[in-house]
C-alpha positions, 0 to 999 in steps of 0.5 A: 473489522476495525479501521483507524479513522485517521489513517488508511494503511493502503493510502499510499499517496495520502489523499484519504482514499484507497484507489487506482493511484495507490494500486499503481504505486504498489504495482510499480514497486511489486517484487522490490526490496531496499536497494532495487531501482523500483523500491518504494518504502511507502508500498511496503505496508505488510509483513514480511517487511523490506519486500513489496509482495503479495501480502502488501497487495492483499492489504491494499485490496482489503482497503480498496475503495475506502475513503476518509471523509 
């Protein structure tokens, strides 16, 4: 599996690691789409676009625990 060493797609709070705060951001937006009160475009990291769902959660899970040094 190749990773971009400059960016972790699932690093939603941009602290160079994928951890619980990122999961919390995604969980708060889960099931949302543009126009919803809990919509957060940072959590929309995988297709299908414009809805935060299972594919976004799987993407975050794939990167969970990674940290850029």
